[in-house]
mmCIF file as Biopython writes it, N, C-alpha, C and O atoms, coordinates in Angstrom:
data_model
#
loop_
_atom_site.group_PDB
_atom_site.id
_atom_site.type_symbol
_atom_site.label_atom_id
_atom_site.label_alt_id
_atom_site.label_comp_id
_atom_site.label_asym_id
_atom_site.label_entity_id
_atom_site.label_seq_id
_atom_site.pdbx_PDB_ins_code
_atom_site.Cartn_x
_atom_site.Cartn_y
_atom_site.Cartn_z
_atom_site.occupancy
_atom_site.B_iso_or_equiv
_atom_site.auth_seq_id
_atom_site.auth_asym_id
_atom_site.pdbx_PDB_model_num
ATOM 1   N N  . MET A ? 1  ? -47.957 -14.820 50.878 1.0 0.0 1  A 1 
ATOM 2   C CA . MET A ? 1  ? -47.342 -13.860 50.335 1.0 0.0 1  A 1 
ATOM 3   C C  . MET A ? 1  ? -46.426 -13.509 51.705 1.0 0.0 1  A 1 
ATOM 4   O O  . MET A ? 1  ? -47.111 -13.221 52.686 1.0 0.0 1  A 1 
ATOM 5   N N  . SER A ? 2  ? -45.275 -13.499 51.858 1.0 0.0 2  A 1 
ATOM 6   C CA . SER A ? 2  ? -43.968 -12.418 52.618 1.0 0.0 2  A 1 
ATOM 7   C C  . SER A ? 2  ? -44.119 -11.268 52.583 1.0 0.0 2  A 1 
ATOM 8   O O  . SER A ? 2  ? -44.338 -10.762 51.482 1.0 0.0 2  A 1 
ATOM 9   N N  . THR A ? 3  ? -44.064 -10.476 53.697 1.0 0.0 3  A 1 
ATOM 10  C CA . THR A ? 3  ? -43.791 -8.677  53.595 1.0 0.0 3  A 1 
ATOM 11  C C  . THR A ? 3  ? -42.345 -8.473  53.630 1.0 0.0 3  A 1 
ATOM 12  O O  . THR A ? 3  ? -41.400 -8.948  54.259 1.0 0.0 3  A 1 
ATOM 13  N N  . PRO A ? 4  ? -42.486 -7.764  52.902 1.0 0.0 4  A 1 
ATOM 14  C CA . PRO A ? 4  ? -40.936 -6.777  52.349 1.0 0.0 4  A 1 
ATOM 15  C C  . PRO A ? 4  ? -40.075 -6.682  53.765 1.0 0.0 4  A 1 
ATOM 16  O O  . PRO A ? 4  ? -40.585 -6.108  54.727 1.0 0.0 4  A 1 
ATOM 17  N N  . VAL A ? 5  ? -39.052 -7.131  53.836 1.0 0.0 5  A 1 
ATOM 18  C CA . VAL A ? 5  ? -38.511 -6.750  55.472 1.0 0.0 5  A 1 
ATOM 19  C C  . VAL A ? 5  ? -37.352 -5.349  54.664 1.0 0.0 5  A 1 
ATOM 20  O O  . VAL A ? 5  ? -36.399 -5.406  53.886 1.0 0.0 5  A 1 
ATOM 21  N N  . ASN A ? 6  ? -38.060 -4.243  55.342 1.0 0.0 6  A 1 
ATOM 22  C CA . ASN A ? 6  ? -37.017 -3.263  55.218 1.0 0.0 6  A 1 
ATOM 23  C C  . ASN A ? 6  ? -35.266 -3.162  56.493 1.0 0.0 6  A 1 
ATOM 24  O O  . ASN A ? 6  ? -35.170 -3.170  57.721 1.0 0.0 6  A 1 
ATOM 25  N N  . LEU A ? 7  ? -34.245 -3.082  55.416 1.0 0.0 7  A 1 
ATOM 26  C CA . LEU A ? 7  ? -33.357 -3.958  56.506 1.0 0.0 7  A 1 
ATOM 27  C C  . LEU A ? 7  ? -32.969 -2.215  56.589 1.0 0.0 7  A 1 
ATOM 28  O O  . LEU A ? 7  ? -31.820 -2.277  56.152 1.0 0.0 7  A 1 
ATOM 29  N N  . SER A ? 8  ? -33.164 -0.991  56.821 1.0 0.0 8  A 1 
ATOM 30  C CA . SER A ? 8  ? -32.670 0.517   57.344 1.0 0.0 8  A 1 
ATOM 31  C C  . SER A ? 8  ? -33.710 0.182   59.155 1.0 0.0 8  A 1 
ATOM 32  O O  . SER A ? 8  ? -33.411 0.229   60.348 1.0 0.0 8  A 1 
ATOM 33  N N  . HIS A ? 9  ? -34.546 -0.029  58.613 1.0 0.0 9  A 1 
ATOM 34  C CA . HIS A ? 9  ? -35.897 -0.410  59.833 1.0 0.0 9  A 1 
ATOM 35  C C  . HIS A ? 9  ? -35.197 -1.568  60.961 1.0 0.0 9  A 1 
ATOM 36  O O  . HIS A ? 9  ? -35.311 -1.366  62.170 1.0 0.0 9  A 1 
ATOM 37  N N  . LEU A ? 10 ? -34.529 -2.689  60.472 1.0 0.0 10 A 1 
ATOM 38  C CA . LEU A ? 10 ? -33.985 -3.348  61.062 1.0 0.0 10 A 1 
ATOM 39  C C  . LEU A ? 10 ? -32.643 -3.077  62.255 1.0 0.0 10 A 1 
ATOM 40  O O  . LEU A ? 10 ? -32.365 -3.374  63.417 1.0 0.0 10 A 1 
ATOM 41  N N  . ALA A ? 11 ? -32.018 -2.247  60.990 1.0 0.0 11 A 1 
ATOM 42  C CA . ALA A ? 11 ? -30.926 -2.155  61.839 1.0 0.0 11 A 1 
ATOM 43  C C  . ALA A ? 11 ? -30.880 -1.305  62.755 1.0 0.0 11 A 1 
ATOM 44  O O  . ALA A ? 11 ? -30.001 -1.459  63.603 1.0 0.0 11 A 1 
ATOM 45  N N  . ALA A ? 12 ? -31.846 -0.094  62.877 1.0 0.0 12 A 1 
ATOM 46  C CA . ALA A ? 12 ? -31.977 0.685   63.345 1.0 0.0 12 A 1 
ATOM 47  C C  . ALA A ? 12 ? -32.841 0.288   64.866 1.0 0.0 12 A 1 
ATOM 48  O O  . ALA A ? 12 ? -32.722 1.005   65.859 1.0 0.0 12 A 1 
ATOM 49  N N  . ASP A ? 13 ? -33.555 -0.741  64.850 1.0 0.0 13 A 1 
ATOM 50  C CA . ASP A ? 13 ? -34.246 -1.596  66.053 1.0 0.0 13 A 1 
ATOM 51  C C  . ASP A ? 13 ? -33.213 -2.342  66.397 1.0 0.0 13 A 1 
ATOM 52  O O  . ASP A ? 13 ? -33.180 -2.616  67.597 1.0 0.0 13 A 1 
ATOM 53  N N  . LEU A ? 14 ? -32.246 -2.817  65.663 1.0 0.0 14 A 1 
ATOM 54  C CA . LEU A ? 14 ? -30.685 -3.637  66.345 1.0 0.0 14 A 1 
ATOM 55  C C  . LEU A ? 14 ? -29.896 -2.631  67.370 1.0 0.0 14 A 1 
ATOM 56  O O  . LEU A ? 14 ? -29.520 -2.919  68.506 1.0 0.0 14 A 1 
ATOM 57  N N  . ALA A ? 15 ? -29.713 -1.186  66.587 1.0 0.0 15 A 1 
ATOM 58  C CA . ALA A ? 15 ? -28.705 -0.365  67.465 1.0 0.0 15 A 1 
ATOM 59  C C  . ALA A ? 15 ? -29.186 0.118   68.640 1.0 0.0 15 A 1 
ATOM 60  O O  . ALA A ? 15 ? -28.507 0.368   69.636 1.0 0.0 15 A 1 
ATOM 61  N N  . LEU A ? 16 ? -30.516 0.266   68.503 1.0 0.0 16 A 1 
ATOM 62  C CA . LEU A ? 16 ? -31.148 0.944   69.419 1.0 0.0 16 A 1 
ATOM 63  C C  . LEU A ? 16 ? -31.970 -0.025  70.660 1.0 0.0 16 A 1 
ATOM 64  O O  . LEU A ? 16 ? -32.859 0.322   71.437 1.0 0.0 16 A 1 
ATOM 65  N N  . ASP A ? 17 ? -31.267 -1.402  70.492 1.0 0.0 17 A 1 
ATOM 66  C CA . ASP A ? 17 ? -31.867 -2.291  71.343 1.0 0.0 17 A 1 
ATOM 67  C C  . ASP A ? 17 ? -31.208 -1.986  72.396 1.0 0.0 17 A 1 
ATOM 68  O O  . ASP A ? 17 ? -29.978 -1.995  72.461 1.0 0.0 17 A 1 
ATOM 69  N N  . GLN A ? 18 ? -32.346 -1.546  73.754 1.0 0.0 18 A 1 
ATOM 70  C CA . GLN A ? 18 ? -31.759 -1.077  75.335 1.0 0.0 18 A 1 
ATOM 71  C C  . GLN A ? 18 ? -31.305 -2.593  76.050 1.0 0.0 18 A 1 
ATOM 72  O O  . GLN A ? 18 ? -30.561 -2.446  77.020 1.0 0.0 18 A 1 
ATOM 73  N N  . THR A ? 19 ? -31.596 -3.801  75.759 1.0 0.0 19 A 1 
ATOM 74  C CA . THR A ? 19 ? -31.500 -4.991  76.730 1.0 0.0 19 A 1 
ATOM 75  C C  . THR A ? 19 ? -30.266 -5.709  75.733 1.0 0.0 19 A 1 
ATOM 76  O O  . THR A ? 19 ? -29.907 -6.864  75.959 1.0 0.0 19 A 1 
ATOM 77  N N  . LYS A ? 20 ? -29.702 -4.951  74.685 1.0 0.0 20 A 1 
ATOM 78  C CA . LYS A ? 20 ? -28.417 -5.337  74.091 1.0 0.0 20 A 1 
ATOM 79  C C  . LYS A ? 20 ? -27.224 -5.259  74.808 1.0 0.0 20 A 1 
ATOM 80  O O  . LYS A ? 20 ? -26.857 -4.171  75.252 1.0 0.0 20 A 1 
ATOM 81  N N  . VAL A ? 21 ? -26.498 -6.389  74.997 1.0 0.0 21 A 1 
ATOM 82  C CA . VAL A ? 21 ? -25.090 -6.096  76.127 1.0 0.0 21 A 1 
ATOM 83  C C  . VAL A ? 21 ? -23.888 -5.813  75.184 1.0 0.0 21 A 1 
ATOM 84  O O  . VAL A ? 21 ? -23.989 -6.519  74.181 1.0 0.0 21 A 1 
ATOM 85  N N  . THR A ? 22 ? -22.904 -5.107  75.164 1.0 0.0 22 A 1 
ATOM 86  C CA . THR A ? 22 ? -21.731 -5.305  74.348 1.0 0.0 22 A 1 
ATOM 87  C C  . THR A ? 22 ? -20.619 -5.089  75.248 1.0 0.0 22 A 1 
ATOM 88  O O  . THR A ? 22 ? -20.891 -4.618  76.352 1.0 0.0 22 A 1 
ATOM 89  N N  . PRO A ? 23 ? -19.513 -5.328  74.991 1.0 0.0 23 A 1 
ATOM 90  C CA . PRO A ? 23 ? -17.881 -4.588  75.841 1.0 0.0 23 A 1 
ATOM 91  C C  . PRO A ? 23 ? -18.323 -3.478  75.554 1.0 0.0 23 A 1 
ATOM 92  O O  . PRO A ? 23 ? -19.256 -3.145  76.285 1.0 0.0 23 A 1 
ATOM 93  N N  . GLY A ? 24 ? -18.057 -2.783  74.818 1.0 0.0 24 A 1 
ATOM 94  C CA . GLY A ? 24 ? -17.852 -0.967  74.822 1.0 0.0 24 A 1 
ATOM 95  C C  . GLY A ? 24 ? -16.133 -1.037  74.957 1.0 0.0 24 A 1 
ATOM 96  O O  . GLY A ? 24 ? -15.309 -1.947  74.868 1.0 0.0 24 A 1 
ATOM 97  N N  . LEU A ? 25 ? -16.070 0.371   75.209 1.0 0.0 25 A 1 
ATOM 98  C CA . LEU A ? 25 ? -14.865 0.901   75.423 1.0 0.0 25 A 1 
ATOM 99  C C  . LEU A ? 25 ? -13.757 0.312   75.980 1.0 0.0 25 A 1 
ATOM 100 O O  . LEU A ? 25 ? -12.627 0.175   75.512 1.0 0.0 25 A 1 
ATOM 101 N N  . LEU A ? 26 ? -14.398 -0.149  77.446 1.0 0.0 26 A 1 
ATOM 102 C CA . LEU A ? 26 ? -13.721 -0.961  78.255 1.0 0.0 26 A 1 
ATOM 103 C C  . LEU A ? 26 ? -13.359 -2.200  78.106 1.0 0.0 26 A 1 
ATOM 104 O O  . LEU A ? 26 ? -12.540 -2.704  78.874 1.0 0.0 26 A 1 
ATOM 105 N N  . GLY A ? 27 ? -13.976 -2.956  76.984 1.0 0.0 27 A 1 
ATOM 106 C CA . GLY A ? 27 ? -13.439 -4.500  76.580 1.0 0.0 27 A 1 
ATOM 107 C C  . GLY A ? 27 ? -12.936 -4.345  75.831 1.0 0.0 27 A 1 
ATOM 108 O O  . GLY A ? 27 ? -12.084 -5.228  75.739 1.0 0.0 27 A 1 
ATOM 109 N N  . PHE A ? 28 ? -12.855 -3.338  74.700 1.0 0.0 28 A 1 
ATOM 110 C CA . PHE A ? 28 ? -11.383 -2.805  73.630 1.0 0.0 28 A 1 
ATOM 111 C C  . PHE A ? 28 ? -10.275 -2.335  74.666 1.0 0.0 28 A 1 
ATOM 112 O O  . PHE A ? 28 ? -9.277  -3.048  74.774 1.0 0.0 28 A 1 
ATOM 113 N N  . VAL A ? 29 ? -10.341 -1.620  75.144 1.0 0.0 29 A 1 
ATOM 114 C CA . VAL A ? 29 ? -9.074  -1.054  75.877 1.0 0.0 29 A 1 
ATOM 115 C C  . VAL A ? 29 ? -8.418  -2.443  76.616 1.0 0.0 29 A 1 
ATOM 116 O O  . VAL A ? 29 ? -7.249  -2.774  76.420 1.0 0.0 29 A 1 
ATOM 117 N N  . VAL A ? 30 ? -9.385  -3.234  77.532 1.0 0.0 30 A 1 
ATOM 118 C CA . VAL A ? 30 ? -8.551  -4.013  78.091 1.0 0.0 30 A 1 
ATOM 119 C C  . VAL A ? 30 ? -8.288  -5.286  77.341 1.0 0.0 30 A 1 
ATOM 120 O O  . VAL A ? 30 ? -7.560  -6.049  77.977 1.0 0.0 30 A 1 
ATOM 121 N N  . PHE A ? 31 ? -8.635  -5.687  76.285 1.0 0.0 31 A 1 
ATOM 122 C CA . PHE A ? 31 ? -8.270  -6.543  75.110 1.0 0.0 31 A 1 
ATOM 123 C C  . PHE A ? 31 ? -6.647  -5.737  74.465 1.0 0.0 31 A 1 
ATOM 124 O O  . PHE A ? 31 ? -5.597  -6.367  74.341 1.0 0.0 31 A 1 
ATOM 125 N N  . ALA A ? 32 ? -6.783  -4.574  74.204 1.0 0.0 32 A 1 
ATOM 126 C CA . ALA A ? 32 ? -5.386  -3.805  73.893 1.0 0.0 32 A 1 
ATOM 127 C C  . ALA A ? 32 ? -4.477  -3.946  74.485 1.0 0.0 32 A 1 
ATOM 128 O O  . ALA A ? 32 ? -3.383  -4.026  73.926 1.0 0.0 32 A 1 
ATOM 129 N N  . ALA A ? 33 ? -4.598  -4.019  75.688 1.0 0.0 33 A 1 
ATOM 130 C CA . ALA A ? 33 ? -3.797  -3.954  76.568 1.0 0.0 33 A 1 
ATOM 131 C C  . ALA A ? 33 ? -3.228  -5.432  76.942 1.0 0.0 33 A 1 
ATOM 132 O O  . ALA A ? 33 ? -2.073  -5.662  77.301 1.0 0.0 33 A 1 
ATOM 133 N N  . LEU A ? 34 ? -4.043  -6.182  76.820 1.0 0.0 34 A 1 
ATOM 134 C CA . LEU A ? 34 ? -3.546  -7.895  76.883 1.0 0.0 34 A 1 
ATOM 135 C C  . LEU A ? 34 ? -2.953  -7.880  75.218 1.0 0.0 34 A 1 
ATOM 136 O O  . LEU A ? 34 ? -2.040  -8.627  74.864 1.0 0.0 34 A 1 
ATOM 137 N N  . GLY A ? 35 ? -3.271  -7.424  74.782 1.0 0.0 35 A 1 
ATOM 138 C CA . GLY A ? 35 ? -2.725  -8.024  73.270 1.0 0.0 35 A 1 
ATOM 139 C C  . GLY A ? 35 ? -1.100  -6.951  73.183 1.0 0.0 35 A 1 
ATOM 140 O O  . GLY A ? 35 ? -0.245  -7.236  72.344 1.0 0.0 35 A 1 
ATOM 141 N N  . VAL A ? 36 ? -0.978  -6.204  73.799 1.0 0.0 36 A 1 
ATOM 142 C CA . VAL A ? 36 ? 0.165   -5.390  73.563 1.0 0.0 36 A 1 
ATOM 143 C C  . VAL A ? 36 ? 1.143   -5.501  75.006 1.0 0.0 36 A 1 
ATOM 144 O O  . VAL A ? 36 ? 2.236   -4.939  75.080 1.0 0.0 36 A 1 
ATOM 145 N N  . ALA A ? 37 ? 0.515   -6.373  76.194 1.0 0.0 37 A 1 
ATOM 146 C CA . ALA A ? 37 ? 1.241   -7.064  76.768 1.0 0.0 37 A 1 
ATOM 147 C C  . ALA A ? 37 ? 2.058   -7.860  76.361 1.0 0.0 37 A 1 
ATOM 148 O O  . ALA A ? 37 ? 3.289   -7.839  76.319 1.0 0.0 37 A 1 
ATOM 149 N N  . THR A ? 38 ? 0.835   -9.033  75.862 1.0 0.0 38 A 1 
ATOM 150 C CA . THR A ? 38 ? 1.385   -10.528 74.914 1.0 0.0 38 A 1 
ATOM 151 C C  . THR A ? 38 ? 2.288   -10.205 74.204 1.0 0.0 38 A 1 
ATOM 152 O O  . THR A ? 38 ? 3.191   -11.042 74.184 1.0 0.0 38 A 1 
ATOM 153 N N  . TRP A ? 39 ? 2.481   -9.155  73.468 1.0 0.0 39 A 1 
ATOM 154 C CA . TRP A ? 39 ? 3.830   -8.789  72.505 1.0 0.0 39 A 1 
ATOM 155 C C  . TRP A ? 39 ? 4.771   -8.153  73.214 1.0 0.0 39 A 1 
ATOM 156 O O  . TRP A ? 39 ? 5.569   -7.879  72.318 1.0 0.0 39 A 1 
ATOM 157 N N  . PHE A ? 40 ? 5.067   -7.880  73.852 1.0 0.0 40 A 1 
ATOM 158 C CA . PHE A ? 40 ? 6.175   -6.916  75.022 1.0 0.0 40 A 1 
ATOM 159 C C  . PHE A ? 40 ? 6.836   -8.547  75.762 1.0 0.0 40 A 1 
ATOM 160 O O  . PHE A ? 40 ? 8.039   -8.538  76.022 1.0 0.0 40 A 1 
ATOM 161 N N  . LEU A ? 41 ? 6.135   -9.708  76.033 1.0 0.0 41 A 1 
ATOM 162 C CA . LEU A ? 41 ? 6.513   -10.622 76.881 1.0 0.0 41 A 1 
ATOM 163 C C  . LEU A ? 41 ? 7.281   -11.483 75.497 1.0 0.0 41 A 1 
ATOM 164 O O  . LEU A ? 41 ? 8.411   -11.972 75.492 1.0 0.0 41 A 1 
ATOM 165 N N  . VAL A ? 42 ? 6.361   -11.478 74.470 1.0 0.0 42 A 1 
ATOM 166 C CA . VAL A ? 42 ? 7.068   -12.470 72.938 1.0 0.0 42 A 1 
ATOM 167 C C  . VAL A ? 42 ? 8.344   -12.076 72.796 1.0 0.0 42 A 1 
ATOM 168 O O  . VAL A ? 42 ? 9.205   -12.955 72.822 1.0 0.0 42 A 1 
ATOM 169 N N  . LYS A ? 43 ? 8.755   -10.626 72.608 1.0 0.0 43 A 1 
ATOM 170 C CA . LYS A ? 43 ? 9.637   -9.732  72.685 1.0 0.0 43 A 1 
ATOM 171 C C  . LYS A ? 43 ? 10.714  -10.214 73.636 1.0 0.0 43 A 1 
ATOM 172 O O  . LYS A ? 43 ? 11.777  -10.634 73.178 1.0 0.0 43 A 1 
ATOM 173 N N  . SER A ? 44 ? 10.462  -10.168 75.079 1.0 0.0 44 A 1 
ATOM 174 C CA . SER A ? 44 ? 11.599  -10.161 75.929 1.0 0.0 44 A 1 
ATOM 175 C C  . SER A ? 44 ? 12.012  -11.945 76.137 1.0 0.0 44 A 1 
ATOM 176 O O  . SER A ? 44 ? 13.050  -12.490 76.514 1.0 0.0 44 A 1 
ATOM 177 N N  . MET A ? 45 ? 10.580  -12.536 75.665 1.0 0.0 45 A 1 
ATOM 178 C CA . MET A ? 45 ? 11.390  -14.041 75.566 1.0 0.0 45 A 1 
ATOM 179 C C  . MET A ? 45 ? 12.227  -14.461 74.520 1.0 0.0 45 A 1 
ATOM 180 O O  . MET A ? 45 ? 13.207  -15.201 74.604 1.0 0.0 45 A 1 
ATOM 181 N N  . ASN A ? 46 ? 11.659  -13.817 73.332 1.0 0.0 46 A 1 
ATOM 182 C CA . ASN A ? 46 ? 13.102  -14.002 71.919 1.0 0.0 46 A 1 
ATOM 183 C C  . ASN A ? 46 ? 14.413  -13.252 72.203 1.0 0.0 46 A 1 
ATOM 184 O O  . ASN A ? 46 ? 15.491  -13.319 71.612 1.0 0.0 46 A 1 
ATOM 185 N N  . LYS A ? 47 ? 14.059  -12.562 73.201 1.0 0.0 47 A 1 
ATOM 186 C CA . LYS A ? 47 ? 15.416  -11.657 73.415 1.0 0.0 47 A 1 
ATOM 187 C C  . LYS A ? 47 ? 16.115  -12.745 74.684 1.0 0.0 47 A 1 
ATOM 188 O O  . LYS A ? 47 ? 17.298  -13.054 74.542 1.0 0.0 47 A 1 
ATOM 189 N N  . GLN A ? 48 ? 15.635  -13.085 75.438 1.0 0.0 48 A 1 
ATOM 190 C CA . GLN A ? 48 ? 16.084  -14.316 76.367 1.0 0.0 48 A 1 
ATOM 191 C C  . GLN A ? 48 ? 16.776  -15.623 75.714 1.0 0.0 48 A 1 
ATOM 192 O O  . GLN A ? 48 ? 17.853  -16.120 76.043 1.0 0.0 48 A 1 
ATOM 193 N N  . PHE A ? 49 ? 15.820  -16.085 74.628 1.0 0.0 49 A 1 
ATOM 194 C CA . PHE A ? 49 ? 16.269  -17.482 74.154 1.0 0.0 49 A 1 
ATOM 195 C C  . PHE A ? 49 ? 17.619  -16.983 73.142 1.0 0.0 49 A 1 
ATOM 196 O O  . PHE A ? 49 ? 18.320  -17.965 72.896 1.0 0.0 49 A 1 
ATOM 197 N N  . LYS A ? 50 ? 18.016  -16.026 72.662 1.0 0.0 50 A 1 
ATOM 198 C CA . LYS A ? 50 ? 19.051  -15.748 71.933 1.0 0.0 50 A 1 
ATOM 199 C C  . LYS A ? 50 ? 20.073  -15.749 72.173 1.0 0.0 50 A 1 
ATOM 200 O O  . LYS A ? 50 ? 21.059  -15.962 71.468 1.0 0.0 50 A 1 
ATOM 201 N N  . ARG A ? 51 ? 19.892  -15.323 74.010 1.0 0.0 51 A 1 
ATOM 202 C CA . ARG A ? 51 ? 21.625  -15.332 74.884 1.0 0.0 51 A 1 
ATOM 203 C C  . ARG A ? 51 ? 21.650  -16.868 75.318 1.0 0.0 51 A 1 
ATOM 204 O O  . ARG A ? 51 ? 22.788  -17.230 75.618 1.0 0.0 51 A 1 
ATOM 205 N N  . VAL A ? 52 ? 20.602  -17.933 75.432 1.0 0.0 52 A 1 
ATOM 206 C CA . VAL A ? 52 ? 21.201  -19.269 75.688 1.0 0.0 52 A 1 
ATOM 207 C C  . VAL A ? 52 ? 22.201  -19.686 74.663 1.0 0.0 52 A 1 
ATOM 208 O O  . VAL A ? 52 ? 22.046  -19.617 73.443 1.0 0.0 52 A 1 
ATOM 209 N N  . ASP A ? 53 ? 23.378  -20.183 75.386 1.0 0.0 53 A 1 
ATOM 210 C CA . ASP A ? 53 ? 24.138  -21.148 74.611 1.0 0.0 53 A 1 
ATOM 211 C C  . ASP A ? 53 ? 24.491  -22.393 75.024 1.0 0.0 53 A 1 
ATOM 212 O O  . ASP A ? 53 ? 25.305  -22.709 75.891 1.0 0.0 53 A 1 
ATOM 213 N N  . PHE A ? 54 ? 23.541  -23.339 74.057 1.0 0.0 54 A 1 
ATOM 214 C CA . PHE A ? 54 ? 23.195  -24.706 74.720 1.0 0.0 54 A 1 
ATOM 215 C C  . PHE A ? 54 ? 23.935  -25.523 73.485 1.0 0.0 54 A 1 
ATOM 216 O O  . PHE A ? 54 ? 23.371  -25.256 72.424 1.0 0.0 54 A 1 
ATOM 217 N N  . VAL A ? 55 ? 24.785  -26.230 73.361 1.0 0.0 55 A 1 
ATOM 218 C CA . VAL A ? 55 ? 25.688  -27.008 72.674 1.0 0.0 55 A 1 
ATOM 219 C C  . VAL A ? 55 ? 25.402  -28.999 73.414 1.0 0.0 55 A 1 
ATOM 220 O O  . VAL A ? 55 ? 26.006  -29.384 74.416 1.0 0.0 55 A 1 
ATOM 221 N N  . GLU A ? 56 ? 24.662  -29.675 72.828 1.0 0.0 56 A 1 
ATOM 222 C CA . GLU A ? 56 ? 24.628  -30.827 73.349 1.0 0.0 56 A 1 
ATOM 223 C C  . GLU A ? 56 ? 25.235  -31.608 72.900 1.0 0.0 56 A 1 
ATOM 224 O O  . GLU A ? 56 ? 25.667  -31.686 71.750 1.0 0.0 56 A 1 
ATOM 225 N N  . GLU A ? 57 ? 25.387  -32.548 74.076 1.0 0.0 57 A 1 
ATOM 226 C CA . GLU A ? 57 ? 26.552  -33.405 73.705 1.0 0.0 57 A 1 
ATOM 227 C C  . GLU A ? 57 ? 26.319  -34.451 73.749 1.0 0.0 57 A 1 
ATOM 228 O O  . GLU A ? 57 ? 25.289  -34.613 74.403 1.0 0.0 57 A 1 
ATOM 229 N N  . PRO A ? 58 ? 26.838  -35.594 73.294 1.0 0.0 58 A 1 
ATOM 230 C CA . PRO A ? 58 ? 26.615  -37.039 73.004 1.0 0.0 58 A 1 
ATOM 231 C C  . PRO A ? 58 ? 26.333  -37.495 74.420 1.0 0.0 58 A 1 
ATOM 232 O O  . PRO A ? 58 ? 26.840  -36.797 75.298 1.0 0.0 58 A 1 
ATOM 233 N N  . GLU A ? 59 ? 25.452  -38.780 74.889 1.0 0.0 59 A 1 
ATOM 234 C CA . GLU A ? 59 ? 25.734  -39.420 75.817 1.0 0.0 59 A 1 
ATOM 235 C C  . GLU A ? 59 ? 27.050  -40.748 75.939 1.0 0.0 59 A 1 
ATOM 236 O O  . GLU A ? 59 ? 27.442  -41.568 75.108 1.0 0.0 59 A 1 
ATOM 237 N N  . PRO A ? 60 ? 27.430  -40.494 77.275 1.0 0.0 60 A 1 
ATOM 238 C CA . PRO A ? 60 ? 28.429  -40.829 77.394 1.0 0.0 60 A 1 
ATOM 239 C C  . PRO A ? 60 ? 28.486  -42.389 77.285 1.0 0.0 60 A 1 
ATOM 240 O O  . PRO A ? 60 ? 27.699  -42.758 78.156 1.0 0.0 60 A 1 
ATOM 241 N N  . THR A ? 61 ? 28.946  -43.379 76.740 1.0 0.0 61 A 1 
ATOM 242 C CA . THR A ? 61 ? 28.602  -44.738 76.245 1.0 0.0 61 A 1 
ATOM 243 C C  . THR A ? 61 ? 28.922  -45.784 77.638 1.0 0.0 61 A 1 
ATOM 244 O O  . THR A ? 61 ? 29.778  -45.717 78.520 1.0 0.0 61 A 1 
ATOM 245 N N  . LYS A ? 62 ? 28.093  -46.508 77.437 1.0 0.0 62 A 1 
ATOM 246 C CA . LYS A ? 62 ? 28.380  -47.640 78.556 1.0 0.0 62 A 1 
ATOM 247 C C  . LYS A ? 62 ? 29.324  -48.336 78.329 1.0 0.0 62 A 1 
ATOM 248 O O  . LYS A ? 62 ? 29.425  -48.421 77.105 1.0 0.0 62 A 1 
ATOM 249 N N  . GLU A ? 63 ? 30.531  -49.215 79.106 1.0 0.0 63 A 1 
ATOM 250 C CA . GLU A ? 63 ? 31.218  -50.165 78.706 1.0 0.0 63 A 1 
ATOM 251 C C  . GLU A ? 63 ? 31.581  -51.089 79.710 1.0 0.0 63 A 1 
ATOM 252 O O  . GLU A ? 63 ? 32.265  -52.073 79.426 1.0 0.0 63 A 1 
#
């Protein structure tokens, strides 16, 4: 027979594990800053693409 697992005890053990490494607040801030910077870059790129006035002309025929 197997012993029953106490989920609250298991969760407490995982939460207080001193060997567990997490990114923490600094990792979240860096990830959020990268996301915001990417959003601004995409917004700027779309503005620049809207300024482009490009009309493709057919290639001249060789005679």
